[in-house]
C-alpha positions as a Markdown table, in Angstrom:
| # | Residue | x | y | z |
|---|---|---|---|---|
| 1 | Met | 15.0 | 26.5 | -37.1 |
| 2 | Lys | 11.5 | 25.2 | -37.8 |
| 3 | Arg | 11.9 | 25.8 | -41.6 |
| 4 | Thr | 15.2 | 23.8 | -41.6 |
| 5 | Thr | 13.6 | 21.0 | -39.7 |
| 6 | Arg | 10.8 | 20.8 | -42.2 |
| 7 | Leu | 13.2 | 20.8 | -45.1 |
| 8 | Leu | 15.3 | 18.1 | -43.6 |
| 9 | Ala | 12.1 | 16.1 | -43.0 |
| 10 | Leu | 11.2 | 16.5 | -46.7 |
| 11 | Leu | 14.7 | 15.5 | -47.9 |
| 12 | Pro | 14.0 | 11.7 | -48.0 |
| 13 | Leu | 10.9 | 12.3 | -50.1 |
| 14 | Met | 12.7 | 14.5 | -52.5 |
| 15 | Leu | 15.6 | 12.0 | -52.9 |
| 16 | Ala | 13.4 | 8.9 | -53.2 |
| 17 | Pro | 12.9 | 9.1 | -57.0 |
| 18 | Leu | 16.7 | 9.2 | -57.4 |
| 19 | Ala | 17.2 | 6.2 | -55.3 |
| 20 | Gln | 14.7 | 4.2 | -57.4 |
| 21 | Ala | 16.2 | 5.1 | -60.7 |
| 22 | Glu | 18.4 | 2.4 | -62.3 |
| 23 | Glu | 22.0 | 3.3 | -63.3 |
| 24 | Gln | 22.7 | 3.6 | -67.0 |
| 25 | Val | 25.7 | 3.0 | -69.2 |
| 26 | Ser | 26.4 | 4.4 | -72.6 |
| 27 | Leu | 28.3 | 2.3 | -75.1 |
| 28 | Glu | 29.7 | 4.6 | -77.7 |
| 29 | Thr | 30.4 | 2.4 | -80.7 |
| 30 | Ser | 31.8 | 2.9 | -84.2 |
| 31 | Met | 28.2 | 2.4 | -85.4 |
| 32 | Gly | 26.4 | 4.7 | -82.9 |
| 33 | Asn | 25.5 | 4.9 | -79.2 |
| 34 | Ile | 23.7 | 2.3 | -77.2 |
| 35 | Gln | 22.2 | 3.3 | -73.8 |
| 36 | Ile | 21.6 | 0.6 | -71.3 |
| 37 | Glu | 19.7 | 0.6 | -68.0 |
| 38 | Leu | 21.2 | -1.8 | -65.4 |
| 39 | Tyr | 19.1 | -3.9 | -63.0 |
| 40 | Ala | 21.2 | -3.8 | -59.8 |
| 41 | Asp | 18.3 | -5.0 | -57.7 |
| 42 | Glu | 17.8 | -8.2 | -59.7 |
| 43 | Ala | 21.5 | -8.9 | -60.5 |
| 44 | Pro | 23.6 | -7.0 | -57.9 |
| 45 | Lys | 26.9 | -9.0 | -58.3 |
| 46 | Thr | 26.7 | -9.0 | -62.1 |
| 47 | Val | 26.0 | -5.2 | -62.3 |
| 48 | Ala | 28.8 | -4.5 | -59.8 |
| 49 | Asn | 31.1 | -6.6 | -62.0 |
| 50 | Phe | 30.1 | -4.8 | -65.2 |
| 51 | Leu | 30.4 | -1.4 | -63.7 |
| 52 | Glu | 33.9 | -2.2 | -62.4 |
| 53 | Tyr | 34.9 | -3.0 | -66.0 |
| 54 | Val | 33.1 | 0.2 | -67.3 |
| 55 | Asn | 34.7 | 2.5 | -64.7 |
| 56 | Ser | 38.2 | 1.1 | -65.3 |
| 57 | Gly | 38.0 | 1.8 | -69.0 |
| 58 | Tyr | 38.3 | -1.9 | -69.8 |
| 59 | Tyr | 35.8 | -1.9 | -72.6 |
| 60 | Asp | 37.2 | 1.1 | -74.4 |
| 61 | Gly | 38.7 | 0.0 | -77.7 |
| 62 | Leu | 37.3 | -3.6 | -77.6 |
| 63 | Ile | 34.9 | -4.9 | -80.3 |
| 64 | Phe | 31.7 | -6.7 | -80.8 |
| 65 | His | 33.5 | -9.9 | -81.8 |
| 66 | Arg | 30.6 | -12.3 | -82.3 |
| 67 | Val | 27.5 | -11.4 | -84.3 |
| 68 | Ile | 24.8 | -13.9 | -85.1 |
| 69 | Pro | 21.9 | -12.5 | -87.0 |
| 70 | Gly | 18.5 | -13.4 | -85.4 |
| 71 | Phe | 20.2 | -14.2 | -82.1 |
| 72 | Met | 22.6 | -11.7 | -80.5 |
| 73 | Ile | 25.7 | -9.5 | -80.6 |
| 74 | Gln | 28.5 | -10.2 | -78.2 |
| 75 | Gly | 31.4 | -8.0 | -77.0 |
| 76 | Gly | 33.6 | -7.0 | -74.2 |
| 77 | Gly | 36.3 | -9.5 | -74.5 |
| 78 | Met | 38.5 | -8.9 | -77.6 |
| 79 | Asn | 40.2 | -6.2 | -79.5 |
| 80 | Ala | 40.2 | -5.9 | -83.3 |
| 81 | Ala | 43.2 | -8.3 | -83.5 |
| 82 | Met | 41.0 | -10.9 | -81.7 |
| 83 | Gln | 43.3 | -10.7 | -78.6 |
| 84 | Thr | 41.8 | -10.9 | -75.1 |
| 85 | Lys | 42.6 | -8.6 | -72.2 |
| 86 | Pro | 43.2 | -10.0 | -68.7 |
| 87 | Asn | 39.9 | -10.4 | -66.8 |
| 88 | Arg | 38.8 | -10.0 | -63.3 |
| 89 | Pro | 37.7 | -13.2 | -61.5 |
| 90 | Pro | 34.4 | -14.6 | -62.8 |
| 91 | Val | 31.1 | -13.5 | -61.2 |
| 92 | Glu | 28.5 | -15.9 | -59.7 |
| 93 | Asn | 25.6 | -16.7 | -62.0 |
| 94 | Glu | 22.4 | -14.8 | -61.1 |
| 95 | Ser | 20.1 | -16.1 | -63.8 |
| 96 | Asp | 17.4 | -17.0 | -61.3 |
| 97 | Asn | 16.6 | -13.3 | -60.9 |
| 98 | Gly | 13.2 | -13.4 | -62.7 |
| 99 | Leu | 14.5 | -11.6 | -65.8 |
| 100 | Ser | 14.2 | -13.1 | -69.3 |
| 101 | Asn | 16.6 | -13.0 | -72.3 |
| 102 | Glu | 14.1 | -10.9 | -74.3 |
| 103 | Arg | 14.9 | -8.7 | -77.3 |
| 104 | Gly | 17.1 | -5.8 | -76.2 |
| 105 | Thr | 18.3 | -7.3 | -72.9 |
| 106 | Leu | 21.9 | -7.4 | -71.9 |
| 107 | Ala | 23.2 | -10.7 | -70.5 |
| 108 | Met | 26.6 | -12.1 | -69.4 |
| 109 | Ala | 28.3 | -14.5 | -71.8 |
| 110 | Arg | 29.9 | -17.6 | -70.2 |
| 111 | Thr | 31.3 | -21.0 | -70.8 |
| 112 | Arg | 29.4 | -24.3 | -69.9 |
| 113 | Asp | 30.4 | -23.4 | -66.3 |
| 114 | Pro | 27.5 | -21.3 | -65.0 |
| 115 | Asp | 29.8 | -19.3 | -62.8 |
| 116 | Ser | 32.4 | -18.4 | -65.5 |
| 117 | Ala | 31.1 | -15.0 | -66.7 |
| 118 | Asp | 33.7 | -12.3 | -66.5 |
| 119 | Ser | 33.8 | -9.3 | -68.9 |
| 120 | Gln | 32.0 | -10.5 | -72.0 |
| 121 | Phe | 28.3 | -9.7 | -72.5 |
| 122 | Phe | 25.7 | -10.0 | -75.2 |
| 123 | Ile | 22.6 | -8.1 | -76.3 |
| 124 | Asn | 19.7 | -10.2 | -77.4 |
| 125 | Thr | 18.4 | -9.2 | -80.9 |
| 126 | Val | 15.4 | -11.4 | -80.5 |
| 127 | Asn | 13.6 | -13.1 | -77.7 |
| 128 | Asn | 15.9 | -15.9 | -76.4 |
| 129 | Ser | 13.9 | -17.3 | -73.5 |
| 130 | Arg | 15.7 | -20.7 | -74.0 |
| 131 | Leu | 18.7 | -19.0 | -72.5 |
| 132 | Asp | 16.8 | -18.3 | -69.2 |
| 133 | Gly | 17.6 | -20.3 | -66.1 |
| 134 | Met | 15.3 | -23.1 | -64.9 |
| 135 | Pro | 15.3 | -25.1 | -61.7 |
| 136 | Gly | 18.5 | -27.2 | -61.8 |
| 137 | Lys | 19.7 | -25.5 | -65.0 |
| 138 | Pro | 21.4 | -22.1 | -64.7 |
| 139 | Gly | 20.9 | -19.8 | -67.7 |
| 140 | Tyr | 22.6 | -16.6 | -68.8 |
| 141 | Thr | 22.2 | -13.8 | -66.4 |
| 142 | Val | 20.2 | -10.8 | -67.7 |
| 143 | Phe | 21.3 | -7.6 | -65.9 |
| 144 | Gly | 20.2 | -4.7 | -68.1 |
| 145 | Lys | 18.2 | -3.6 | -71.1 |
| 146 | Val | 18.8 | -1.2 | -74.0 |
| 147 | Val | 16.7 | 1.9 | -73.5 |
| 148 | Ser | 18.1 | 3.9 | -76.5 |
| 149 | Gly | 20.0 | 2.7 | -79.5 |
| 150 | Met | 18.2 | -0.5 | -80.4 |
| 151 | Asp | 18.5 | 0.6 | -84.0 |
| 152 | Val | 22.3 | 0.6 | -83.5 |
| 153 | Val | 22.1 | -2.9 | -82.1 |
| 154 | Asp | 20.0 | -4.0 | -85.1 |
| 155 | Arg | 22.6 | -2.5 | -87.5 |
| 156 | Ile | 25.4 | -4.3 | -85.7 |
| 157 | Gly | 23.3 | -7.5 | -85.9 |
| 158 | Gly | 23.2 | -7.2 | -89.6 |
| 159 | Val | 26.9 | -6.7 | -90.5 |
| 160 | Asp | 28.7 | -9.1 | -92.7 |
| 161 | Thr | 30.7 | -11.7 | -90.7 |
| 162 | Thr | 33.5 | -14.1 | -91.4 |
| 163 | Thr | 35.7 | -16.8 | -89.7 |
| 164 | Arg | 38.9 | -15.7 | -88.1 |
| 165 | Ala | 40.1 | -19.1 | -86.9 |
| 166 | Pro | 39.3 | -20.3 | -84.4 |
| 167 | Phe | 36.5 | -17.7 | -84.1 |
| 168 | Arg | 33.3 | -17.7 | -86.1 |
| 169 | Asp | 30.7 | -15.0 | -86.7 |
| 170 | Val | 33.3 | -12.2 | -86.5 |
| 171 | Pro | 32.3 | -8.9 | -88.2 |
| 172 | Val | 34.3 | -8.3 | -91.4 |
| 173 | Thr | 34.7 | -4.7 | -90.4 |
| 174 | Pro | 35.3 | -4.4 | -86.6 |
| 175 | Val | 32.5 | -2.8 | -84.6 |
| 176 | Val | 34.5 | -1.0 | -81.9 |
| 177 | Ile | 33.3 | 0.0 | -78.4 |
| 178 | Glu | 35.0 | 3.3 | -78.5 |
| 179 | Lys | 34.0 | 4.2 | -74.9 |
| 180 | Ala | 31.8 | 2.8 | -72.2 |
| 181 | Val | 30.7 | 5.3 | -69.6 |
| 182 | Val | 28.3 | 5.5 | -66.7 |
| 183 | Ile | 25.8 | 8.3 | -67.4 |
| 184 | Ser | 23.3 | 10.1 | -65.3 |
| 185 | Thr | 20.3 | 8.2 | -64.2 |
| 186 | Pro | 16.9 | 9.4 | -65.5 |
């Protein structure tokens, strides 16, 4: 009985590292895999929203539909025919979370309305601190960072693009998100 009590007392200490690990998602693309660590503590609503899309299979088969060299790659909203899928309701802007749009970070795309982000996201290919929020001026919510596959992001960022009216900066050859899956935390 004493041994069981001691083991139960140690259980929280053994599980603590697991509780502190950030959840990760793998984007399996037609150009390679991108592994992303999510920041649920800093952007809880945004991460929950993103994970609902991932877990439902929403992103599977969509493309990176907007690629601007020296800026970012954007996906999560259109298929190769440039058609959108129905979205969940938008998520509240959390750009005041202390995270910056640095190279390799994942942020939510949105319209001019700060609370309009739904499924579309982008990965910064350079430091884009001008996209960060400031007092009285919401920015673009950072909610994760590439931890593996930045070379894939850079290759995507260098593809040839074209205009497919009314869309600009569309890759000539579609870069497909073949599958987005939650993977084990480190």
